Phi, psi and omega in degrees: 000313187296313179300324181289323174300315177293333178285326177290328178295320182291328176291317179304311183298320177301314179296321176294328178288318178299321178304316180293319176300322191276318185258349181059030178200143177287142182240088183309327184293338177298313176292326177294312180297319176303312177303314185288314183277314177290322182266341189307309180258014183272154177294154186306327184289321173299312173296328175292325175296314179293318179293321182291322175289327171299314181292318175301318184289318181296314178292324177296313182301321183289333171280002175090011173294131172280118184237138176248117177299336176294323187251346190292136179261091185306308185302315178302317181305306183291332187282331178288335188287000000 
């Protein structure tokens, strides 16, 4: 369940990146809607995987790493935490 959540986070990041390239602006409502819709009825373990993967991606990005959601290994990132 945890790994499924992490993989869903990676999918979310891919969708968000494509949206940014297409529309040239960030849509904060997308994250809120995803959290409400995708995570709302899911078990806590799934939610933890999703949020841990988003957190790992964010930390790496803030450290200056160039990340591509298509090639970034979400499962490896959350296993290191």
